C-alpha positions as CSV (number, residue, x, y, z in Angstrom):
1,M,79.5,93.8,14.4
2,P,77.6,91.1,12.5
3,T,77.0,88.0,14.6
4,R,76.4,84.3,14.0
5,L,72.9,85.2,12.7
6,D,74.6,86.3,9.3
7,N,73.7,83.2,7.4
8,A,70.1,83.3,8.5
9,F,69.6,86.1,5.9
10,E,71.6,84.7,2.9
11,A,68.8,84.6,0.3
12,P,68.9,82.9,-3.0
13,L,65.4,81.9,-4.2
14,S,66.1,78.2,-4.7
15,G,64.7,77.2,-1.3
16,A,67.5,74.7,-0.7
17,C,69.3,74.9,2.7
18,R,72.7,74.0,3.7
19,R,74.5,73.0,7.0
20,H,76.1,75.9,8.8
21,P,79.4,75.1,10.7
22,N,77.8,76.5,13.8
23,T,74.6,74.3,14.3
24,R,72.9,77.0,16.2
25,A,72.9,79.4,13.2
26,A,70.3,79.1,10.6
27,G,71.8,78.8,7.0
28,C,69.0,79.1,4.6
29,L,68.3,79.8,0.9
30,L,65.0,81.7,1.3
31,A,62.1,81.0,-1.1
32,L,60.5,84.3,-1.8
33,A,57.1,84.5,-3.3
34,F,56.0,87.9,-4.7
35,L,53.4,89.5,-7.0
36,C,53.9,92.7,-8.8
37,G,50.8,94.8,-9.2
38,P,49.5,95.3,-12.6
39,G,50.6,98.6,-14.2
40,A,48.8,101.0,-16.2
41,A,51.3,101.1,-19.0
42,D,50.0,99.9,-22.4
43,S,52.7,101.0,-24.7
44,F,53.0,97.5,-26.0
45,A,49.4,97.0,-26.8
46,A,48.6,96.9,-30.5
47,D,45.8,98.7,-32.2
48,L,44.1,95.6,-33.5
49,P,40.7,95.4,-35.3
50,G,37.9,93.7,-33.5
51,S,37.9,92.4,-30.0
52,A,40.5,89.7,-30.3
53,A,43.4,91.8,-28.8
54,E,41.3,93.0,-25.8
55,D,39.9,89.5,-25.3
56,C,43.3,88.0,-25.3
57,E,44.6,90.6,-22.8
58,R,41.7,90.1,-20.4
59,L,41.5,86.3,-20.5
60,A,45.3,85.7,-20.3
61,A,46.4,88.7,-18.2
62,F,49.6,87.7,-16.4
63,P,49.5,88.7,-12.6
64,E,53.1,89.6,-12.7
65,D,53.2,91.8,-15.9
66,P,53.8,95.5,-14.9
67,A,52.7,96.5,-18.4
68,G,49.4,94.7,-18.3
69,R,46.3,96.7,-18.8
70,F,43.9,94.3,-17.0
71,E,43.8,92.4,-13.6
72,G,46.0,89.3,-13.7
73,V,44.4,85.9,-14.1
74,P,46.1,82.9,-12.3
75,D,46.9,79.9,-14.6
76,H,44.2,77.8,-13.0
77,K,41.5,80.4,-13.6
78,M,42.2,81.1,-17.2
79,A,39.2,80.3,-19.5
80,M,40.7,77.7,-21.7
81,P,40.7,77.0,-24.6
82,L,38.9,80.3,-25.2
83,A,42.0,82.3,-24.0
84,L,44.2,80.4,-26.4
85,T,41.9,80.9,-29.3
86,R,41.6,84.6,-28.7
87,C,45.3,85.1,-28.4
88,Q,45.9,83.1,-31.6
89,A,43.5,85.4,-33.3
90,A,45.2,88.5,-31.9
91,V,48.6,87.4,-33.0
92,A,47.3,86.4,-36.5
93,S,45.8,90.0,-36.8
94,A,49.0,91.7,-35.6
95,P,52.1,89.3,-35.8
96,D,54.4,92.0,-34.5
97,S,52.5,92.7,-31.2
98,P,54.8,91.7,-28.2
99,V,52.2,91.6,-25.7
100,H,49.9,89.3,-27.6
101,I,52.9,87.1,-28.7
102,F,53.7,86.8,-24.9
103,L,50.2,86.0,-23.9
104,L,49.9,83.5,-26.6
105,G,53.1,81.9,-25.2
106,R,51.5,81.9,-21.7
107,T,48.3,80.2,-22.9
108,L,50.3,77.6,-24.9
109,L,52.2,76.9,-21.6
110,A,48.9,76.5,-19.8
111,E,47.7,74.1,-22.4
112,G,50.7,72.0,-21.9
113,Q,52.4,72.9,-25.2
114,A,55.7,73.8,-23.6
115,M,57.9,74.0,-26.6
116,Q,55.6,76.2,-28.6
117,G,54.9,78.3,-25.5
118,L,58.6,78.9,-24.8
119,E,59.3,79.9,-28.4
120,R,56.6,82.6,-28.2
121,L,58.0,83.8,-24.9
122,K,61.5,84.1,-26.4
123,Q,60.0,85.9,-29.4
124,A,58.3,88.4,-27.2
125,G,61.4,88.8,-25.0
126,E,63.6,89.6,-27.9
127,M,61.1,92.4,-28.7
128,D,61.9,93.7,-25.2
129,Y,58.8,92.6,-23.5
130,A,60.0,92.2,-19.8
131,A,57.3,89.8,-18.6
132,A,58.1,87.4,-21.3
133,W,61.6,86.9,-19.9
134,Y,60.2,86.7,-16.4
135,L,57.8,84.0,-17.2
136,M,60.5,82.2,-19.1
137,G,62.6,82.3,-15.9
138,Q,59.7,80.9,-13.9
139,T,59.3,78.1,-16.4
140,M,62.9,77.2,-16.4
141,V,62.8,77.0,-12.6
142,S,59.9,74.6,-12.8
143,Q,61.9,72.4,-15.3
144,G,65.1,72.5,-13.0
145,A,67.1,74.6,-15.5
146,K,68.3,77.1,-12.9
147,R,71.1,78.6,-14.9
148,A,68.8,79.3,-17.8
149,A,66.3,80.7,-15.4
150,A,68.9,83.1,-14.0
151,E,69.8,84.3,-17.5
152,A,66.0,85.0,-18.2
153,Y,65.5,86.7,-15.0
154,E,68.5,89.0,-15.6
155,K,67.2,89.9,-19.0
156,A,63.8,90.8,-17.5
157,A,65.5,92.8,-14.7
158,V,67.4,94.9,-17.3
159,L,64.1,95.7,-18.9
160,G,62.7,96.9,-15.6
161,H,60.7,94.0,-14.2
162,P,60.5,94.4,-10.4
163,G,60.0,90.6,-9.7
164,A,63.0,89.7,-11.8
165,Q,65.1,92.4,-10.1
166,L,64.2,90.9,-6.8
167,E,65.0,87.4,-8.1
168,I,68.4,88.3,-9.6
169,G,69.4,90.4,-6.6
170,A,68.8,87.6,-4.2
171,L,70.6,85.2,-6.5
172,Y,73.7,87.5,-6.6
173,S,73.4,87.8,-2.8
174,A,73.9,84.1,-2.5
175,G,76.1,83.3,-5.5
176,T,74.0,80.5,-6.9
177,W,72.4,79.2,-10.0
178,G,75.6,79.9,-11.9
179,L,75.9,83.5,-10.8
180,P,78.9,84.7,-8.7
181,K,78.4,86.0,-5.3
182,D,78.4,89.8,-5.7
183,E,77.0,91.9,-3.0
184,E,77.3,95.1,-5.0
185,K,75.2,93.7,-7.8
186,A,72.8,92.3,-5.2
187,V,72.2,95.7,-3.6
188,H,71.9,97.3,-7.0
189,W,69.1,95.0,-8.2
190,L,67.3,94.9,-4.9
191,S,67.4,98.7,-4.7
192,L,65.8,98.9,-8.2
193,A,63.2,96.5,-7.2
194,K,62.4,98.5,-4.1
195,E,62.1,101.7,-6.1
196,N,59.7,99.9,-8.3
197,G,57.5,99.0,-5.3
198,D,58.5,95.5,-4.4
199,A,58.0,95.2,-0.7
200,D,60.0,91.8,-0.4
201,A,63.0,93.5,-2.0
202,A,62.7,96.2,0.6
203,A,62.6,93.6,3.4
204,L,65.6,91.8,2.0
205,L,67.6,95.0,1.9
206,G,66.6,95.7,5.4
207,S,68.1,92.4,6.4
208,F,71.4,93.5,4.7
209,Y,71.5,96.4,7.2
210,L,71.0,94.0,10.0
211,L,74.1,92.1,9.0
212,G,76.3,94.8,7.4
213,K,76.1,92.7,4.2
214,G,76.8,94.9,1.1
215,L,75.5,97.9,3.2
216,D,76.7,99.6,6.4
217,Y,75.9,97.6,9.6
218,D,72.9,99.5,10.9
219,P,70.4,97.1,12.6
220,S,68.1,100.0,13.7
221,R,67.7,101.1,10.1
222,G,67.2,97.6,9.1
223,L,64.4,97.1,11.6
224,R,62.7,100.3,10.3
225,M,63.0,99.2,6.7
226,I,61.6,95.8,7.4
227,E,58.7,97.2,9.4
228,E,57.8,99.5,6.5
229,A,58.1,96.6,4.0
230,V,55.8,94.4,6.1
231,A,53.3,97.4,6.3
232,A,53.5,97.6,2.6
233,G,52.5,94.0,2.2
234,S,55.6,91.9,2.3
235,Q,54.6,88.5,3.8
236,R,58.2,87.1,3.6
237,G,59.3,90.1,5.5
238,L,57.6,88.8,8.6
239,S,60.5,86.4,9.3
240,F,63.0,89.2,8.8
241,L,60.9,91.3,11.2
242,G,61.1,88.7,13.9
243,M,64.9,88.5,13.5
244,A,65.3,92.3,13.3
245,H,63.7,92.6,16.7
246,L,66.1,90.2,18.1
247,V,69.1,92.0,16.6
248,A,68.2,95.7,16.9
249,P,69.1,97.5,20.1
250,E,65.6,98.9,20.4
251,G,63.9,95.7,19.2
252,D,61.3,93.9,21.2
253,K,63.0,90.5,21.8
254,E,59.9,88.7,23.1
255,L,57.9,89.9,20.0
256,G,60.8,88.9,17.7
257,E,60.8,85.3,19.2
258,R,57.0,85.1,18.9
259,L,57.0,86.3,15.3
260,L,59.6,83.7,14.3
261,A,57.8,80.9,16.0
262,E,54.5,81.9,14.4
263,Q,56.0,81.9,10.9
264,A,57.7,78.6,11.6
265,R,54.3,77.1,12.6
266,K,52.8,78.3,9.4
267,G,55.4,76.4,7.4
268,D,57.5,79.3,6.5
269,L,60.9,77.8,6.0
270,A,62.6,81.1,6.4
271,G,60.9,81.7,9.7
272,L,61.6,78.2,10.9
273,L,65.3,78.5,10.2
274,A,65.6,82.0,11.6
275,Y,63.9,80.8,14.7
276,T,66.6,78.1,15.2
277,S,69.1,80.9,15.7
278,V,67.6,81.6,19.1
279,L,67.6,78.1,20.3
280,D,70.2,76.2,22.2
281,F,70.2,72.7,20.7
282,K,72.0,71.5,23.9
283,N,69.1,72.5,26.0
284,P,66.4,69.7,26.3
285,D,63.5,72.1,26.3
286,D,64.9,74.0,23.2
287,L,65.6,70.7,21.5
288,E,62.0,69.5,22.0
289,R,60.7,72.9,20.7
290,A,62.9,72.4,17.6
291,R,61.6,68.9,17.1
292,R,58.0,70.0,17.2
293,L,58.6,72.8,14.7
294,F,60.7,70.8,12.3
295,C,58.0,68.1,12.2
296,R,55.6,70.7,10.7
297,V,57.8,71.0,7.6
298,D,57.8,68.5,4.8
299,A,60.8,66.1,4.1
300,R,63.1,69.0,4.4
301,G,62.4,69.3,8.1
302,A,64.1,66.0,8.8
303,Q,67.2,66.9,6.8
304,L,67.4,70.2,8.5
305,Y,66.9,68.9,12.1
306,E,69.6,66.3,11.5
307,A,72.0,69.0,10.2
308,F,71.4,71.1,13.4
309,T,71.3,68.4,15.9
310,Q,73.1,65.4,14.4
311,E,70.1,63.3,15.5
312,K,67.3,61.7,13.5
313,L,64.1,63.5,13.7
314,V,61.2,61.4,15.2
315,C,57.7,63.0,14.9
316,D,54.6,62.0,16.8
317,E,52.1,59.9,14.8
318,G,49.2,61.8,13.4
């Protein structure tokens, strides 16, 4: 049956953490980072005269656009203001092209023109361009508008965006950002994301098997799924993998603890919190180990340490 480790795997994407009634358990809202590989689909690309359309798509290609034709360009590497100029020209030539309206919105955001950028994202989203709603969600998160972010993510998820399906599945799993806790919907969206190639979604689903959360309790199957997800590139899955080795009957307990400690030292909050579930905070040696680990995290470390130990965190200078 599921154990006190249950809450170590509750996974909304807000990154906030809460106190668990059992201070040995790790209650965490995991922050998942993920990239969706660029797809080959170009059904949204318009047949525009000249090179403005292709220039816009190359210079402003969004890394998390499954319909993108070119390799994604991170915000800080976009050639500005050239990208903005070429996307403006592309939209002027074909004002009904969703992909170019979306990319214009992205370049406007990168230039600090948030209102105009969001207007363009909404316009492209209403033309069923999934990445537009996804970027809208990311932007709303950065502005602290989490309910609006959840709504945008859900629209992108319905249109098939894998990253949005992961986001919305995790949010339903935790019941946060204005969404109800709904394990059935969480499994639905995470399963779609997994089918669309999202390795982090596969890792999160594997954790559900570890806990019997929304899926049958099957820690052995959970371990296998998480191992496959990590092999497929899930970095966040490393923390799940460590916990899976501790939970699954055939797991390597020593490896599990080592993985969690390593992730914690790297600053992975999920790994840090999962590792606390194997510590005894009444044991002086474990308490010192926890102190050293929590001191590696930013201001959240002190808050979490106090929640687990009811003591103030004191870190060594330097």
